[in-house]
PDB file of N, CA, C and O in Angstrom:
ATOM      1  N   MET A   1      11.226  34.565  23.822  1.00  0.00           N
ATOM      2  CA  MET A   1      10.915  33.534  24.985  1.00  0.00           C
ATOM      3  C   MET A   1      10.161  32.441  24.766  1.00  0.00           C
ATOM      4  O   MET A   1      10.703  32.427  23.661  1.00  0.00           O
ATOM      5  N   SER A   2       9.939  32.155  24.757  1.00  0.00           N
ATOM      6  CA  SER A   2       9.321  31.262  23.838  1.00  0.00           C
ATOM      7  C   SER A   2      10.521  29.531  24.658  1.00  0.00           C
ATOM      8  O   SER A   2      11.642  29.675  25.146  1.00  0.00           O
ATOM      9  N   ASN A   3      10.065  28.693  24.581  1.00  0.00           N
ATOM     10  CA  ASN A   3      10.170  27.063  25.453  1.00  0.00           C
ATOM     11  C   ASN A   3      10.339  26.427  23.913  1.00  0.00           C
ATOM     12  O   ASN A   3       9.195  26.398  23.458  1.00  0.00           O
ATOM     13  N   PRO A   4      11.200  25.947  22.995  1.00  0.00           N
ATOM     14  CA  PRO A   4      11.340  25.098  22.144  1.00  0.00           C
ATOM     15  C   PRO A   4      11.074  23.805  22.399  1.00  0.00           C
ATOM     16  O   PRO A   4      10.821  22.965  21.536  1.00  0.00           O
ATOM     17  N   ASP A   5      11.136  23.578  23.837  1.00  0.00           N
ATOM     18  CA  ASP A   5      10.636  21.820  23.874  1.00  0.00           C
ATOM     19  C   ASP A   5       9.061  22.354  24.191  1.00  0.00           C
ATOM     20  O   ASP A   5       8.187  21.490  24.267  1.00  0.00           O
ATOM     21  N   SER A   6       8.731  23.637  24.360  1.00  0.00           N
ATOM     22  CA  SER A   6       7.348  23.767  25.016  1.00  0.00           C
ATOM     23  C   SER A   6       6.168  23.212  23.254  1.00  0.00           C
ATOM     24  O   SER A   6       4.938  23.236  23.210  1.00  0.00           O
ATOM     25  N   PHE A   7       7.108  22.799  22.112  1.00  0.00           N
ATOM     26  CA  PHE A   7       6.400  22.519  21.031  1.00  0.00           C
ATOM     27  C   PHE A   7       6.612  21.267  20.422  1.00  0.00           C
ATOM     28  O   PHE A   7       6.244  20.895  19.308  1.00  0.00           O
ATOM     29  N   SER A   8       7.585  20.339  21.736  1.00  0.00           N
ATOM     30  CA  SER A   8       7.735  19.436  20.644  1.00  0.00           C
ATOM     31  C   SER A   8       5.757  18.239  20.823  1.00  0.00           C
ATOM     32  O   SER A   8       5.322  17.438  19.996  1.00  0.00           O
ATOM     33  N   ASP A   9       5.097  18.664  22.212  1.00  0.00           N
ATOM     34  CA  ASP A   9       4.303  17.705  22.265  1.00  0.00           C
ATOM     35  C   ASP A   9       2.833  18.069  21.159  1.00  0.00           C
ATOM     36  O   ASP A   9       2.113  17.091  20.956  1.00  0.00           O
ATOM     37  N   ASN A  10       2.441  19.299  20.533  1.00  0.00           N
ATOM     38  CA  ASN A  10       2.135  19.437  19.401  1.00  0.00           C
ATOM     39  C   ASN A  10       2.806  19.721  18.439  1.00  0.00           C
ATOM     40  O   ASN A  10       2.834  20.753  17.769  1.00  0.00           O
ATOM     41  N   GLU A  11       3.501  18.565  18.338  1.00  0.00           N
ATOM     42  CA  GLU A  11       3.420  18.400  16.720  1.00  0.00           C
ATOM     43  C   GLU A  11       3.305  17.350  16.563  1.00  0.00           C
ATOM     44  O   GLU A  11       3.987  17.038  15.587  1.00  0.00           O
ATOM     45  N   ASP A  12       2.555  16.112  17.171  1.00  0.00           N
ATOM     46  CA  ASP A  12       1.167  15.717  16.388  1.00  0.00           C
ATOM     47  C   ASP A  12       0.647  15.519  16.513  1.00  0.00           C
ATOM     48  O   ASP A  12       0.219  14.365  16.481  1.00  0.00           O
ATOM     49  N   ILE A  13       0.116  16.551  16.809  1.00  0.00           N
ATOM     50  CA  ILE A  13      -1.542  17.380  16.619  1.00  0.00           C
ATOM     51  C   ILE A  13      -0.972  18.148  15.793  1.00  0.00           C
ATOM     52  O   ILE A  13      -2.146  18.338  15.476  1.00  0.00           O
ATOM     53  N   GLU A  14      -0.198  18.961  14.932  1.00  0.00           N
ATOM     54  CA  GLU A  14      -0.065  20.305  14.168  1.00  0.00           C
ATOM     55  C   GLU A  14       0.739  18.825  12.653  1.00  0.00           C
ATOM     56  O   GLU A  14       0.754  19.237  11.493  1.00  0.00           O
ATOM     57  N   TYR A  15       1.036  18.002  12.799  1.00  0.00           N
ATOM     58  CA  TYR A  15       1.112  17.212  11.477  1.00  0.00           C
ATOM     59  C   TYR A  15      -0.222  16.332  11.167  1.00  0.00           C
ATOM     60  O   TYR A  15      -0.548  16.189   9.988  1.00  0.00           O
ATOM     61  N   GLY A  16      -1.013  15.732  12.215  1.00  0.00           N
ATOM     62  CA  GLY A  16      -1.769  15.042  12.896  1.00  0.00           C
ATOM     63  C   GLY A  16      -1.651  13.528  12.181  1.00  0.00           C
ATOM     64  O   GLY A  16      -1.555  13.218  10.993  1.00  0.00           O
ATOM     65  N   ILE A  17      -1.701  12.683  13.454  1.00  0.00           N
ATOM     66  CA  ILE A  17      -1.063  11.588  13.382  1.00  0.00           C
ATOM     67  C   ILE A  17      -2.608  10.852  14.144  1.00  0.00           C
ATOM     68  O   ILE A  17      -3.278  11.174  15.125  1.00  0.00           O
ATOM     69  N   CYS A  18      -2.736   9.587  12.982  1.00  0.00           N
ATOM     70  CA  CYS A  18      -3.296   8.749  13.427  1.00  0.00           C
ATOM     71  C   CYS A  18      -3.576   8.519  14.359  1.00  0.00           C
ATOM     72  O   CYS A  18      -2.533   8.736  14.976  1.00  0.00           O
ATOM     73  N   PRO A  19      -5.071   7.836  15.851  1.00  0.00           N
ATOM     74  CA  PRO A  19      -4.325   7.259  16.569  1.00  0.00           C
ATOM     75  C   PRO A  19      -4.538   6.326  16.472  1.00  0.00           C
ATOM     76  O   PRO A  19      -3.660   5.592  16.925  1.00  0.00           O
ATOM     77  N   SER A  20      -5.887   5.537  15.797  1.00  0.00           N
ATOM     78  CA  SER A  20      -5.284   4.320  15.477  1.00  0.00           C
ATOM     79  C   SER A  20      -4.598   3.687  15.246  1.00  0.00           C
ATOM     80  O   SER A  20      -4.375   2.807  16.078  1.00  0.00           O
ATOM     81  N   CYS A  21      -3.501   3.701  13.499  1.00  0.00           N
ATOM     82  CA  CYS A  21      -2.637   3.133  13.040  1.00  0.00           C
ATOM     83  C   CYS A  21      -0.989   3.492  13.684  1.00  0.00           C
ATOM     84  O   CYS A  21      -0.004   2.813  13.972  1.00  0.00           O
ATOM     85  N   ARG A  22      -1.324   4.871  13.711  1.00  0.00           N
ATOM     86  CA  ARG A  22      -0.527   5.779  13.853  1.00  0.00           C
ATOM     87  C   ARG A  22      -0.231   6.737  12.771  1.00  0.00           C
ATOM     88  O   ARG A  22       0.071   7.890  13.075  1.00  0.00           O
ATOM     89  N   PHE A  23      -0.296   6.316  11.357  1.00  0.00           N
ATOM     90  CA  PHE A  23      -0.091   6.795  10.092  1.00  0.00           C
ATOM     91  C   PHE A  23      -0.170   8.327  10.348  1.00  0.00           C
ATOM     92  O   PHE A  23      -0.794   8.724  11.332  1.00  0.00           O
ATOM     93  N   LYS A  24       0.472   9.257   9.458  1.00  0.00           N
ATOM     94  CA  LYS A  24       0.804  10.631   9.686  1.00  0.00           C
ATOM     95  C   LYS A  24      -0.361  10.711   8.374  1.00  0.00           C
ATOM     96  O   LYS A  24      -0.132  10.419   7.200  1.00  0.00           O
ATOM     97  N   LEU A  25      -2.024  11.331   9.115  1.00  0.00           N
ATOM     98  CA  LEU A  25      -2.768  12.160   8.135  1.00  0.00           C
ATOM     99  C   LEU A  25      -2.477  11.600   7.435  1.00  0.00           C
ATOM    100  O   LEU A  25      -2.550  10.400   7.172  1.00  0.00           O
ATOM    101  N   GLY A  26      -1.601  13.469   6.491  1.00  0.00           N
ATOM    102  CA  GLY A  26      -1.255  13.885   5.901  1.00  0.00           C
ATOM    103  C   GLY A  26      -0.787  13.079   4.782  1.00  0.00           C
ATOM    104  O   GLY A  26      -0.601  13.661   3.713  1.00  0.00           O
ATOM    105  N   LEU A  27      -0.534  11.637   4.878  1.00  0.00           N
ATOM    106  CA  LEU A  27      -0.513  10.818   3.821  1.00  0.00           C
ATOM    107  C   LEU A  27      -1.663   9.842   4.016  1.00  0.00           C
ATOM    108  O   LEU A  27      -1.621   8.797   3.367  1.00  0.00           O
ATOM    109  N   HIS A  28      -2.691  10.065   4.840  1.00  0.00           N
ATOM    110  CA  HIS A  28      -4.045   8.842   4.367  1.00  0.00           C
ATOM    111  C   HIS A  28      -4.968   9.455   3.885  1.00  0.00           C
ATOM    112  O   HIS A  28      -5.505  10.551   4.048  1.00  0.00           O
ATOM    113  N   SER A  29      -5.122   8.283   3.034  1.00  0.00           N
ATOM    114  CA  SER A  29      -6.414   8.042   2.024  1.00  0.00           C
ATOM    115  C   SER A  29      -7.094   8.266   2.560  1.00  0.00           C
ATOM    116  O   SER A  29      -7.092   7.621   3.609  1.00  0.00           O
ATOM    117  N   THR A  30      -8.340   9.381   2.397  1.00  0.00           N
ATOM    118  CA  THR A  30      -9.608   9.193   2.622  1.00  0.00           C
ATOM    119  C   THR A  30     -10.021   7.937   2.719  1.00  0.00           C
ATOM    120  O   THR A  30     -10.726   8.050   3.722  1.00  0.00           O
ATOM    121  N   LYS A  31     -10.139   6.221   2.244  1.00  0.00           N
ATOM    122  CA  LYS A  31     -10.459   5.213   2.475  1.00  0.00           C
ATOM    123  C   LYS A  31      -9.758   4.764   3.469  1.00  0.00           C
ATOM    124  O   LYS A  31     -10.239   3.739   3.951  1.00  0.00           O
ATOM    125  N   GLN A  32      -8.398   5.292   4.175  1.00  0.00           N
ATOM    126  CA  GLN A  32      -7.960   4.529   4.713  1.00  0.00           C
ATOM    127  C   GLN A  32      -8.044   5.727   6.577  1.00  0.00           C
ATOM    128  O   GLN A  32      -7.896   5.308   7.725  1.00  0.00           O
ATOM    129  N   ILE A  33      -8.241   6.748   6.249  1.00  0.00           N
ATOM    130  CA  ILE A  33      -9.358   7.967   7.366  1.00  0.00           C
ATOM    131  C   ILE A  33     -10.338   7.181   7.731  1.00  0.00           C
ATOM    132  O   ILE A  33     -10.312   6.546   8.786  1.00  0.00           O
ATOM    133  N   ILE A  34     -11.561   7.137   6.666  1.00  0.00           N
ATOM    134  CA  ILE A  34     -12.920   6.035   7.152  1.00  0.00           C
ATOM    135  C   ILE A  34     -12.350   4.819   7.998  1.00  0.00           C
ATOM    136  O   ILE A  34     -12.623   4.661   9.188  1.00  0.00           O
ATOM    137  N   GLY A  35     -11.570   4.019   7.298  1.00  0.00           N
ATOM    138  CA  GLY A  35     -11.664   2.728   7.495  1.00  0.00           C
ATOM    139  C   GLY A  35     -11.106   2.838   9.106  1.00  0.00           C
ATOM    140  O   GLY A  35     -12.068   2.614   9.841  1.00  0.00           O
ATOM    141  N   CYS A  36      -9.797   3.125   9.941  1.00  0.00           N
ATOM    142  CA  CYS A  36      -9.979   4.062  10.871  1.00  0.00           C
ATOM    143  C   CYS A  36     -10.626   4.685  11.494  1.00  0.00           C
ATOM    144  O   CYS A  36     -10.074   4.466  12.572  1.00  0.00           O
ATOM    145  N   ALA A  37     -11.322   5.263  11.696  1.00  0.00           N
ATOM    146  CA  ALA A  37     -13.019   5.768  11.994  1.00  0.00           C
ATOM    147  C   ALA A  37     -13.488   5.679  11.766  1.00  0.00           C
ATOM    148  O   ALA A  37     -14.171   6.696  11.889  1.00  0.00           O
ATOM    149  N   ILE A  38     -14.118   4.745  11.137  1.00  0.00           N
ATOM    150  CA  ILE A  38     -15.218   3.352  11.717  1.00  0.00           C
ATOM    151  C   ILE A  38     -14.231   2.155  12.642  1.00  0.00           C
ATOM    152  O   ILE A  38     -14.941   1.463  13.371  1.00  0.00           O
ATOM    153  N   LYS A  39     -13.055   1.896  12.695  1.00  0.00           N
ATOM    154  CA  LYS A  39     -12.631   1.153  14.128  1.00  0.00           C
ATOM    155  C   LYS A  39     -12.655   1.639  15.447  1.00  0.00           C
ATOM    156  O   LYS A  39     -13.233   1.151  16.418  1.00  0.00           O
ATOM    157  N   ASP A  40     -12.171   2.350  15.399  1.00  0.00           N
ATOM    158  CA  ASP A  40     -12.228   3.246  16.278  1.00  0.00           C
ATOM    159  C   ASP A  40     -13.332   3.153  17.435  1.00  0.00           C
ATOM    160  O   ASP A  40     -13.287   3.076  18.663  1.00  0.00           O
ATOM    161  N   ILE A  41     -14.658   3.211  16.171  1.00  0.00           N
ATOM    162  CA  ILE A  41     -15.296   4.079  16.626  1.00  0.00           C
ATOM    163  C   ILE A  41     -16.617   2.221  17.259  1.00  0.00           C
ATOM    164  O   ILE A  41     -17.288   2.252  18.291  1.00  0.00           O
ATOM    165  N   ARG A  42     -16.589   1.188  16.462  1.00  0.00           N
ATOM    166  CA  ARG A  42     -16.608   0.330  16.558  1.00  0.00           C
ATOM    167  C   ARG A  42     -15.764  -0.274  17.663  1.00  0.00           C
ATOM    168  O   ARG A  42     -16.004  -1.291  18.314  1.00  0.00           O
ATOM    169  N   SER A  43     -14.722   0.554  17.748  1.00  0.00           N
ATOM    170  CA  SER A  43     -13.726  -0.034  19.827  1.00  0.00           C
ATOM    171  C   SER A  43     -14.531   0.865  21.129  1.00  0.00           C
ATOM    172  O   SER A  43     -14.553   0.614  22.334  1.00  0.00           O
ATOM    173  N   VAL A  44     -14.959   1.627  20.609  1.00  0.00           N
ATOM    174  CA  VAL A  44     -15.719   2.466  21.277  1.00  0.00           C
ATOM    175  C   VAL A  44     -16.845   2.314  22.360  1.00  0.00           C
ATOM    176  O   VAL A  44     -17.185   2.544  23.520  1.00  0.00           O
ATOM    177  N   LEU A  45     -17.279   1.600  20.789  1.00  0.00           N
ATOM    178  CA  LEU A  45     -18.584   0.723  20.974  1.00  0.00           C
ATOM    179  C   LEU A  45     -18.833   0.057  22.111  1.00  0.00           C
ATOM    180  O   LEU A  45     -19.694  -0.009  22.988  1.00  0.00           O
ATOM    181  N   GLY A  46     -16.950  -0.806  21.571  1.00  0.00           N
ATOM    182  CA  GLY A  46     -17.719  -2.618  22.096  1.00  0.00           C
ATOM    183  C   GLY A  46     -18.076  -3.458  21.299  1.00  0.00           C
ATOM    184  O   GLY A  46     -18.444  -4.597  21.583  1.00  0.00           O
ATOM    185  N   VAL A  47     -17.949  -2.640  19.469  1.00  0.00           N
ATOM    186  CA  VAL A  47     -18.669  -3.936  18.482  1.00  0.00           C
ATOM    187  C   VAL A  47     -17.102  -4.690  18.220  1.00  0.00           C
ATOM    188  O   VAL A  47     -15.967  -4.219  18.290  1.00  0.00           O
ATOM    189  N   GLU A  48     -17.565  -5.964  17.915  1.00  0.00           N
ATOM    190  CA  GLU A  48     -16.089  -6.573  17.531  1.00  0.00           C
ATOM    191  C   GLU A  48     -16.547  -6.151  15.732  1.00  0.00           C
ATOM    192  O   GLU A  48     -17.617  -5.722  15.301  1.00  0.00           O
ATOM    193  N   ASN A  49     -15.407  -6.444  15.079  1.00  0.00           N
ATOM    194  CA  ASN A  49     -15.021  -6.738  14.094  1.00  0.00           C
ATOM    195  C   ASN A  49     -15.918  -8.119  13.574  1.00  0.00           C
ATOM    196  O   ASN A  49     -15.818  -8.984  14.444  1.00  0.00           O
ATOM    197  N   LYS A  50     -16.778  -8.591  12.394  1.00  0.00           N
ATOM    198  CA  LYS A  50     -16.636 -10.007  11.890  1.00  0.00           C
ATOM    199  C   LYS A  50     -16.792  -9.951  10.654  1.00  0.00           C
ATOM    200  O   LYS A  50     -16.726 -10.977   9.977  1.00  0.00           O
TER     201      LYS A  50
END
């Protein structure tokens, strides 16, 4: 009874797409994950990269 279309929206979450650079998190190195996280935090706080 499951609708296959209902799973299409969850693919990004399941495979973990980085919201910052749209790269698959499974292929991200730790350094890339930290870099993207810092970039996202700075953008939320309104701090410019210098």
